[in-house]
N, C-alpha and C positions, 0 to 999 in steps of 0.2 A: 856697113851703114849702121847708124845709131839704133834703128828699129830692130836689127838683129843682135844687139848686145844682150848679154844675159846678166843676172845678178852677179854671177861669179866674175864676169869680165869687169864689172864697175866696182865690186867690193875692194876695199883696201884703205889704207891710211893716206890722207891728203893733207898737205901743209900750206898755210897761207904765205903768199909772196907778195912783195911790193909795198908793205906797210912797215915804216920804221917804228921800232920800239913796241910793235904788237906781235904777240905770239898766239897763233890760233891753228887749230886742227880739226879735221872732220874725219870720222871713222865710219865707213859704210860697210856693214857686215853682210855676208851671203844670206843670212836669215832675214834680211830686210829690216834690220834695226840700225839705228845710227846713234853716235856719240859726238858731241861738239864741245870744244873748250875755246876760251878766249880769255887773254891776259893782256891788260894794259895798265900800267902803274898800279894803283891799289884796287883795280877792278878785276876780279877773277870771276868768270862767268862759265856757265855750262848748260847743256841741254841734252836731252835724249829723246828718242822716239822711234818712229818707223819711216821707211822710205818705199817708194813704188817708182816703177818705170812707166811713163806714159808718153807715148809718141816721140820717143827719143829724148826725152828730158826726165831728170830725177825730180820727184816731188817729196819734200820732207814735211812730215807731220809730227810735230813734237808733243810732249805730254803736258806742257805748261799752257794754261788757258789764258786768253787775253785779259788785261785789266784787272789782275787779281793781286797785285803786289801790296796794296793797302786795304785793310779792313776797317770799316766804320764801326767804331766801338761805342760811341756816344754822340748824340746830337741834342742840342737844347736851345731854348730861347733865353738870351741874357740880355741885360741892358746895354745900350750903346749902339752906334750905327755900324753898318757894313757886316763883315763876317770874320771870325777867328777860326783858324785851322791850327790844330795842335797834333804833332806827330810824337808818339811815345814808342820807346823801345828800351830794352835793358841796356843795349849798347848805345850810348849817347852819341857816338860818332855817326851812327846810322840815322839818327832822327834830324840831323842837320843835312844840309844840301838836298832837301826835297824841293823841287820846282813846282810851284802851284800856279795854275792858270785859273783865272776867274773870267767868266763871260757874262756880259749884259747884253741887252738888245742892241746896244750901239758900240760898245767897247770891249776889248780884251785886255786884261791886266795880268802882270806876272810879277811874283815875288818868290824868294828862296828862303827856306827856314834856317835859322841859326842854331847854335848849340842847345838852345832851349826848345827847339822843335816847333816854335810858334811863327805863324804868319798871319798878318792882319791886312784885310782889305777894307779901306774906308770908303766903300761905295755901296750904294743901294741898288737894288734890282738885279742882283747877281742870280743868274739862271742855272749856271753849270760850273762845276769845278773839276779840273783835271790835275792829277798828281803823277809826277815822274821823279824818280831818284836820279840826281845828276851823276852820281858814281856808277850806278847800275840802271842806265836808261833802257826802257822797253816800252811796249804798248801802254798807254796811260790808263790809270784807274779813273773812271768817269763817274761823277756824282751829279744826278739831276736834282737841283734844289729849287726849281721853278715853282713847286706847290709846297715847299717845306717852309714854314715860318722860323725854323731854327737859324741862329746866327753863330753858333759854336758847334764845330765838328771835330771830334777827336778820333785819330786813326792809329792803329798799330800796324807794324810791318809783318807781312806773312813770309814764311821761310822760302817762297818762290822768288824772292827778291833777286837772288844771285843767278836764277836761271834766265834763259833767253826763249822768247816765243818763236816757234817755228810753225806757223799756220798756213799749211799747203804752200810752202815756199817752193818755187820753181827754180831749179838748178839746171843751167845749160851744160852740155858735154861738149867738150872741144878737145879731141885727142885724149891725153892723160890728165886734163884739167877739168875742174868743176868751177863755174862762175855764177855768183848770185850776189844780190845786194841786201843790205840791212841798214837803213838810215840811222839807226841808233848805235850801231857798231862801227860802220865804215862810211858814214856820211853820204855824200852823193856818189861815191865810187863804187864800182863793181869789184867784189873781191875775188881773187882767182886762187884756188887751191889745186895743188898739183901732187901727184905721187912722186915719192923720191926716186 
């Protein structure tokens, strides 16, 4: 029965199955730490943290905090309508492909940064901005600008960009398999990891 399983029973290396062109693995160690990796195209991701056993399920708690991939470096009021978002990084490859969502009381808008790292929203009344990197998608960085008169926001990328958030992720045990979902990595599918 799952409730009788020990950390030693669950510990081991698990590999993802059923996803073409994706390599991913999860290592659960007997000391209740975990390591995770994910590779798809140009996106290499990792995570680490601790795991616990709760009522027959494994719960993963990673070290990365939600919404911390982008750091607001500067905000200012400049001429012109709408809002301008600029992403800066030493690696110009990383300042592009940032998906920016802007929310007003009635609409949601979406734009993606180009090689210059700039996104322009020609709309007034933007209350909230959310940022996600298209190559390294994860929990969005959310900026509340409902009471901020600024219309220029400059962000830098934090080193956490390549990491994945595991915030109390519940993993079901089924024989020698672990199953969990992550919409940013696996879409609507449940990922199955099995021991060799």
